[in-house]
C-alpha positions in Angstrom: -9.7 16.0 -0.7 -11.4 14.7 -3.7 -12.6 17.0 -6.4 -16.5 16.9 -5.9 -17.5 16.4 -9.5 -14.8 13.7 -9.9 -16.1 11.8 -6.8 -19.6 11.6 -8.2 -18.3 10.2 -11.4 -16.5 7.4 -9.4 -19.4 6.3 -7.3 -20.2 3.4 -9.7 -17.5 1.2 -11.2 -19.8 -0.8 -13.4 -18.6 -3.9 -15.1 -16.5 -4.5 -18.1 -15.2 -7.4 -20.1 -11.7 -7.4 -21.3 -11.0 -9.9 -24.1 -7.8 -11.0 -25.8 -7.0 -12.7 -29.0 -6.0 -16.2 -28.2 -2.9 -17.8 -29.7 -3.8 -21.0 -31.6 -2.5 -24.3 -30.1 0.5 -24.5 -32.4 1.5 -20.8 -31.9 1.0 -21.1 -28.2 3.2 -24.2 -28.0 5.9 -22.4 -30.1 5.8 -19.1 -28.2 8.8 -18.7 -25.9 8.4 -19.1 -22.2 11.2 -16.7 -21.4 11.5 -13.2 -22.8 14.8 -11.4 -22.5 14.8 -7.8 -21.5 17.6 -5.3 -22.1 20.5 -5.7 -19.7 20.2 -3.5 -16.6 16.5 -2.9 -17.3 15.2 -3.5 -13.7 11.5 -4.4 -14.5 8.6 -4.2 -12.1 5.3 -3.7 -13.9 3.8 -5.6 -16.9 0.7 -5.1 -18.9 -0.8 -6.8 -21.9 -3.7 -5.6 -24.1 -5.7 -7.4 -26.7 -2.7 -8.1 -29.0 0.3 -10.4 -28.3 2.5 -7.7 -26.9 3.7 -7.1 -23.3 4.7 -3.7 -22.1 7.3 -3.3 -19.3 8.7 -0.3 -17.5 12.2 0.3 -16.1 12.8 1.2 -12.5 16.0 2.9 -13.6 14.7 5.8 -15.7 11.1 5.0 -16.6 11.7 3.8 -20.1 9.0 1.6 -21.6 9.7 -1.6 -23.6 7.4 -3.7 -25.8 7.9 -7.4 -26.2 6.4 -9.6 -28.8 5.0 -12.7 -27.1 5.2 -14.8 -30.2 8.9 -14.3 -30.9 10.4 -12.9 -27.7 11.8 -9.9 -29.6 11.2 -6.4 -28.5 12.2 -2.7 -28.4 12.2 0.4 -26.3 9.1 2.4 -27.3 9.6 5.4 -25.0 12.7 6.8 -23.4 12.0 7.6 -19.8 12.1 11.0 -18.1 14.6 9.8 -15.5 12.0 8.7 -12.9 11.0 5.1 -12.1 8.3 3.2 -13.9 6.7 0.9 -11.4 3.1 -0.4 -12.1 1.6 0.2 -15.5 -1.6 -0.6 -17.3 -2.6 -0.3 -21.0 -6.1 0.8 -21.9 -8.1 0.0 -25.0 -7.1 3.4 -26.5 -3.5 2.5 -26.5 -2.5 4.6 -23.5 -0.1 3.4 -20.9 -0.8 4.6 -17.3 2.5 4.6 -15.4 3.1 4.8 -11.6 6.3 6.6 -10.7 6.8 6.2 -7.0 7.2 9.7 -5.4 7.1 11.3 -8.8 3.4 10.7 -9.3 2.1 9.3 -12.6 2.1 9.8 -16.3 0.2 8.7 -19.3 2.1 7.6 -22.4 0.9 6.9 -26.0 2.0 3.3 -26.6 2.3 3.9 -30.3 4.3 7.1 -30.4 5.9 7.0 -27.0 4.7 10.6 -26.4 3.8 11.6 -22.8 0.2 12.7 -22.9 -0.2 13.9 -19.3 1.6 14.0 -16.0 0.1 14.1 -12.5 1.3 14.8 -9.0 -0.5 12.3 -6.8 0.8 12.6 -3.2 0.2 15.4 -0.8 2.2 13.9 2.0 5.7 12.3 2.3 7.1 9.7 2.0 5.2 8.6 -1.1 5.3 5.5 -3.3 2.7 5.3 -6.1 3.0 1.6 -6.8 0.4 -0.3 -8.9 -2.6 0.5 -11.1 -6.0 -0.8 -12.1 -8.2 0.6 -14.8 -12.0 0.8 -14.5 -14.5 2.3 -16.9 -14.5 5.6 -15.0 -11.0 5.9 -13.5 -7.4 4.8 -13.2 -6.7 3.9 -9.5 -3.2 3.9 -8.1 -2.0 2.3 -4.8 0.1 4.3 -2.4 2.5 2.0 -0.4 3.6 4.5 2.3 0.3 6.3 3.0 -3.3 4.9 3.7 -4.8 6.3 0.6 -5.6 5.5 -3.0 -5.2 7.9 -5.9 -7.8 8.1 -8.7 -7.6 9.8 -12.1 -11.3 10.2 -13.1 -11.9 9.6 -16.8 -14.4 11.4 -19.0 -17.4 9.8 -20.8 -15.2 9.1 -23.8 -12.1 8.3 -21.8 -10.8 11.9 -21.6 -7.9 12.4 -19.2 -8.5 14.7 -16.2 -6.9 18.0 -15.5 -3.9 18.0 -13.2 -6.0 19.3 -10.3 -8.7 16.7 -10.5 -6.8 13.9 -8.8 -9.0 12.0 -6.3 -7.3 11.1 -3.0 -9.3 8.4 -1.2 -8.3 7.7 2.4 -8.5 4.0 3.4 -10.6 3.3 6.5 -12.5 0.4 8.0 -10.4 -2.7 8.5 -7.3 -1.0 7.1 -4.6 -0.5 9.7 -1.5 1.1 8.3 1.8 -0.6 9.2 4.8 1.3 10.6 6.8 3.8 8.5 9.0 2.2 5.9 6.8 -0.9 5.4 5.2 -1.7 2.1 1.4 -1.4 2.7 -0.9 -1.1 -0.3 0.7 -2.9 -3.3 -1.2 -4.8 -6.0 -4.7 -3.7 -7.0 -7.5 -5.3 -9.1 -11.3 -5.2 -9.5 -13.7 -7.6 -7.9 -15.2 -10.1 -10.4 -18.5 -8.1 -10.4 -16.8 -4.8 -10.8 -18.4 -3.4 -7.6 -15.2 -2.7 -5.7 -11.5 -2.8 -5.7 -9.1 -5.4 -4.2 -5.9 -4.3 -2.6 -3.2 -6.4 -1.1 -1.4 -5.1 2.0 2.0 -6.6 1.5 3.6 -6.2 4.8 0.8 -7.9 6.8 -0.3 -10.3 4.1 -4.0 -9.2 4.0 -6.3 -8.8 1.0 -8.8 -5.9 1.3 -12.0 -5.1 -0.5 -12.2 -1.3 -1.0 -15.4 0.7 -1.7 -14.2 3.3 -4.2 -17.0 5.7 -3.2 -16.0 5.8 0.5 -12.6 4.2 1.0 -14.1 1.8 3.6 -12.2 -1.5 3.5 -13.1 -5.0 4.5 -10.6 -7.7 5.0 -11.3 -10.5 2.4 -12.0 -13.9 4.0 -9.5 -16.3 2.4 -10.3 -19.1 4.8 -7.3 -21.1 6.0 -5.0 -19.9 3.2 -1.6 -18.7 4.2 -1.3 -14.9 4.4 -0.3 -13.0 1.3 3.0 -12.0 2.8 5.1 -10.2 0.2 1.9 -9.9 -1.9 2.6 -7.9 -5.0 0.7 -7.9 -8.3 -2.9 -9.0 -8.5 -4.8 -10.3 -11.6 -8.5 -11.2 -11.7 -9.8 -13.2 -14.6 -13.4 -14.1 -14.2 -13.7 -15.4 -10.7 -10.1 -16.4 -10.4 -7.6 -14.3 -8.5 -3.8 -14.6 -9.2 -1.8 -13.1 -6.3 2.0 -12.8 -6.8 4.1 -13.2 -3.7 7.4 -11.8 -4.9 10.0 -13.0 -2.4 8.4 -16.4 -2.3 8.7 -16.9 -6.0 5.1 -18.0 -6.2 1.6 -17.1 -7.4 -1.3 -18.1 -5.2 -4.6 -18.8 -7.0 -8.0 -18.3 -5.4 -11.7 -18.7 -6.4 -13.4 -15.5 -5.4 -17.0 -14.7 -4.6 -18.4 -12.4 -7.2 -18.4 -9.4 -4.8 -14.8 -10.2 -3.7 -15.7 -10.5 0.0 -14.3 -14.1 0.2 -12.1 -16.5 -1.6 -11.1 -20.1 -1.5 -7.5 -21.2 -2.1 -7.1 -23.4 -5.2 -3.4 -23.9 -5.8 0.1 -22.4 -5.9 2.1 -21.8 -9.1 5.9 -21.9 -8.9 8.6 -22.1 -11.6 12.4 -22.6 -11.3 12.8 -19.6 -13.6 11.1 -17.2 -11.1 13.5 -14.7 -9.6 11.4 -12.4 -7.4 8.5 -11.9 -9.9 6.6 -8.8 -9.1 3.5 -8.4 -11.3 1.4 -10.5 -13.6 -0.5 -10.1 -16.9 -2.2 -12.7 -19.0 -2.5 -13.6 -22.7 -4.3 -16.7 -23.9 -3.7 -19.5 -21.5 -0.5 -18.1 -20.1 0.6 -15.8 -17.3 3.6 -13.5 -17.8 5.7 -12.3 -14.9 8.8 -10.0 -14.9 11.6 -11.2 -12.7 12.7 -8.1 -10.7 15.6 -9.9 -9.2 15.5 -7.8 -6.0 17.9 -10.1 -4.3 20.6 -9.5 -6.9 22.7 -6.3 -6.8 21.7 -4.4 -10.0 24.3 -3.3 -12.5 24.1 -2.0 -16.1 24.9 -5.5 -17.2 22.6 -7.5 -15.0 20.3 -9.7 -17.1 16.5 -9.6 -16.7 13.6 -11.6 -18.2 9.9 -12.3 -18.2 8.8 -15.8 -17.4 5.6 -17.3 -18.9 3.7 -20.1 -17.1 0.4 -21.8 -17.7 -2.6 -20.2 -16.1 
């Protein structure tokens, strides 16, 4: 059940504008289109803030890596606790929100690498805290094995909640949970007008609009577009939705209605360098996607990279 005070704080998402410094034309042209990650890293989530740096987590042990988009160089900024880092998002205060599958979530200072808080999210098993979206009032996490979203309500000045204040929002309405073991809720984003959340249900290829006050979902009308099978990370920029389909090595691009109730397919982005991309973040005119390489048996020497493509 949701904490009563927390639920009231989450009734209105509001709107927010997230800007980014834009690389100049010469710097953009010179910036690498492939960023090498440490061997054996096993990336899944990616996030980019206002500066030209991408942050990536490791599925192996939850370590966090920062890559310079201008040079391709990078370093580990936080050694993991031994639990996976799946989805992650960076807020304007320099805090990384990290989803950790059945181990809940943690918040890490991107500058010092210090863990600021840890949270137990699930109350049922199996559990898979997967992806994250930040709103002015909360950090929302998808749960791939249960029909629920988790919320960390934020204070007026961005204060993190106490451990017991996690909101657990059951998904109802059009949402029909698939069989045990299937990946259900995966990528998550906000509608263009900030009034609701968008969640892709990967196993059945549906995109849902979720009311964060009630959990009632509506299937988004995407017209004659192919289903978002293997739908993974979502990114909304203005009215444009980028939906990653990992095993298809593709990003489908849609023009959304402001309230997110419908969308029109625009185009598909593919690249020969894609190798099961999972999530997507943007900087300037580029999209950056980590190649999770789920079809390759991972070893400590397996190579991993981030691929950049035009938005």
